[in-house]
N, C-alpha and C positions, 0 to 999 in steps of 0.2 A: 698625597692622599686622594686629595680633589682627581685627580687624574685617574692615581689606581681605581677609585671608586666609580669612575665615568665607566675604564675599558671593563670594570666586571659587568657594570648595568648594561654594556653593549653586547658581553656575552650569553648574557644571559636569557635575553633577546632574541641574538642569534640560533638560539637552541630552540626554539618556537617558531612553527608555520603558523602562516599568517591564513587564515581563512576567506578567502574574498569571493566567494562563487555563489554569493546571494545575492540579493535586493536590499534595501534599508537601510546602509550606511553605514554600518555600527559594525569595526573588524574584531574578530575573536582570537586569541589564540589556542594552540593546540596543542596541548602538552604528549609527553611522551606515557607520561605515570595511568595508571590503571585507574580506571573510574570506579569507583563504591556507589551501587545507588543502594545499598542492606535496608537500610533505614525505612524503603519506599512501603509501602505494601498497598497495592491496589484498590483493594475495597475501600479503604480510611486516608490515603493521600489524597490533595488534592491539586491540583493546576498551582495555586498561591503558593499552598506547601513546598512546589518543587521548586518553586522561584524561589523561595526564602532556604530551602533549604543547601540548592546547588544556581543558583544566578539564573537568567535569561539562561533560554539555550541557543544554541549554534544558528538553529535554523529553524522558522515557522510556516507552514506549509500545506498543502492539502493538492495533492497529488504535483500535476506541476507548476501551482498556481505557489507564489512565494508572499508573504504578511508581516508585515510589521509589526513589531510587538505588543505596540502601541493599540493596535487595528485588530482584530482577529474576530475572524468568528464563531460563530455557538460552536464548530467542527472542527477540527485544524491538527496536523500532525508537528510534534516539536522533537527537534532531533540535537542531541547530545551528544557530539563528536564524531565517530564513522561507526558506533553500534550500539546507541540505544538513544531511544523514542520512544514516544510514548502520543497514544490518538486519545483526545482531551475531548468535552463536549459536558458543555453548558459549567465547565470549570471540575468536572469529572473524568476521572482515568478510565478508560473505556480498555485500555489492553494496554499494557508492557510489554518490549518490545527488546530484547538482546539478541543481536549479531558480532559483538566481539566476543573475540578469547579477556579479552585489556575488560570487559565489565564485569564486576564483579557481584555476582548477586544469589545469595542461597548458596548448598552445598550439595547439592542434589543433584542437580541440571547447569552444565558448561556448556558453552560454542564450542568447539573440535573433540568432543564424547563419543565416544563409539554407540552406536545407536541401541545395543545390547544391553549394553550399561545402563542406559539412561530407563530402557523400557523399565529395568529394574524397580523403578521409581515413579514411572506410571500405571494406569490400569492395563489391563489388559486388550489387547486391540479384539474388538466381535470379532473382525474377519480381516484378510490379510490379503490386496487386491497386488497387480502386478500387471506394466503395459498395459495401462488406458492413457486418455489423455485426462479425463476427468476426476477429480479429487476432492469432490464435494460434503461426502458423506460423513458423519462425526461416527468417533467411535472406529471409524476404517483405518489401517494402517498401509498408506499408497509406498509401494517402490517402484520404481524403476517407468517413472510418469515419463510418458513419450514428449516429444514435444517442448523439451526443458534444456535445449541444450546435451553437453556432454558427459559422459558420465551415470552413475545412477542417482536419480535425485528421487526425494520421495517424502512421503506428509502425512501428519497422526494429529486429529485431534480429540483430548481426551475430555469429555465432558463432567468425567467426575471429576478431576483436578481442575478443570479451564485451564486447561496447560494445552496450545499448541506448538509444535515442532516442523521444521524443515530439516531434509537430511540431505547429505549429497557425496557419494562413495560409502555410506551408510558411519555418517560423522557429523552429528548437529553442529549443522548451519546458525539456526534461528529459533531464537526461544520467545512462546509469547505467553505473557501470562494475562488472561481475559476474569474482568472486573465484576461484579454483581450488577454495577449498569452495565454494561453491553449483552447481560444476558437479560437485563429486562428491555431493553432498546428492538432487543432481537424479536421477539414479541409482541409489542407496538406497529400497530399500522402508521401513528403518527410520525414512523420512521421514512413512508412513505409518504412521495407527493402527493395532492391530489389528481387525479385523473389515473391513477395508478394501478385503480381496481381493488382488491380484497387485497390479502394478508400473506396469499400465498407465495410469495417470494421472501415472505420473514424463514417462513419454513424449509427454505431450499436447500439447507442444508442437507433434509430428508434428501436429496437428490428427487423431488417428486417431480419437479416442471420436466413437462414433455419434449423431446427433443422435436424439429420440424424443420425439414431443410428449406433451405432458398439457394437456388441455382443461380439470382444474380449476382447477391453479396459475395460469391465467393472469387477469390482476385488478388491479387496487391492493390492496396491505397495508399496513396503519398497523404500524409497530410499538411496540410494548406492552410490554415487561420482559427481560427476561435471570433466569432462576432456575436453580438447581445441581441442583433437584427438578421435574419437574411439581407434584409437591401442594403446592409451596408458591406455586406461582400465585394470582395474585387477583386477579380484573377488574378495575377500575379503581384495584387501588391498587402503582403501581411499587416495586419492593424495590430494585431496583439503577443506580445509579448509571451503569452501561453501556449507552452507547447504540447505535443500528444504524440507516444510512437505512432508509425509507420504499422498498417494491417498487411497478415499476408492469411488472405482468412482460408482455411483450410475444412476440409470435408467434417462431417458428424459432429460441427457444431465445433471445433477446434480453429484456432487462433497463434500463428508459429512462436514461439519464441516468449509469451505472456498468457499470465495464468487468467485473460479476456475469454469469455467461453460464449458462444451464440446459439441463440433457437432463431425464427423464421422472427423479424421487428424489435429483436434485442439482442444489445450486449453485454455483456455484465462479469460483474469478476467470480471466479470458482467456487470461493472457497469463502469470501463476506459478500454474497450480494445488497445488502442492506446499506453496504457504504456506497454502491460503484455501479450505477445503472444504468443504462444509455438504450432512448429506445431509437431505431435508427430509419432511414428511408432514402431511398436513391432519388433523384433529381437530377433533371435535364437540364442545362442552363447553358444557352448560347449554345446548343451542339456539345456540349463537355459533359462528360458525367460523371457527379458528386455524390457521393456515399456523405451523408448528415448525422451526425449523433445530438439528440437533446437527450442532458442530465434529468431522468427522473427523481432523484433524493432532493430533496427542501432545500438544505445546507451546500449543494452544490453550484446554487445560485442559476438563473437562466443566461439560456444561451446556447450557439450551436457551434461543436467541431468540426467541420468542413473539410475531405477527404478529396481528395481528384483521382480517377481509376487509372492505374500504370496500365499500360497499351504494350504489348511486345511488339 
């Protein structure tokens, strides 16, 4: 009997896959069962509530930085499995992201749903725009967004329902429920770091920020390192585990295969600039040309992302 119990336990463990792709020293088991988050209310549920209801998340991060759940900053992302994540700020949910058919939340919208059916549960778009690379305006349905890989990618931010959706080939691939706290932070200047200037970026969702070209920026840039101080940078010697995508800067403010866009002096997330903004400079050090990005949001921390220009 004892041997039988041991065998059954081994078979149960073999049915789970061990996730070990992030730092922190804690391994978690990834079940194939559906994830039911129907008890979450983005306006009421707190981070502490999430941990009490569902346990610690599988991953705590911000962009490419990984956090120990015991040492979390004020702003971070937490991810359960491969399809459910939350943006948390000061113990409050800013946004809940559903990106898997296995996630159960609500009855109206779900991943894999036809766009036409989803739109019957959302507010009518003020406008439908196709075949452009910027998609920051609210209440506008974007279809066939350029520079986002194969197929027809779409995006819609419904401000009346406080929901954002992403689509691919007219099927929902991501549903994002925005809380009242995200709306509050979106209109407060304190989200922006000192020295950034006015809160005009806080209202960028209306696409009011003018585009200005920079011929020196265009081209391909390879990410090298992240350093707290530029004096710490040493070519050929990576000091930080922090990662960043390589940047292929195209014309008219576009960055290939990225939600990042640019105007002269700045690179930022086109649909959520208050969460990801960088000031950039092009510097020449020891006859090599570098692109240096400095985060401008307070919770992003201080430091510099350094890229080298790719020479053909």
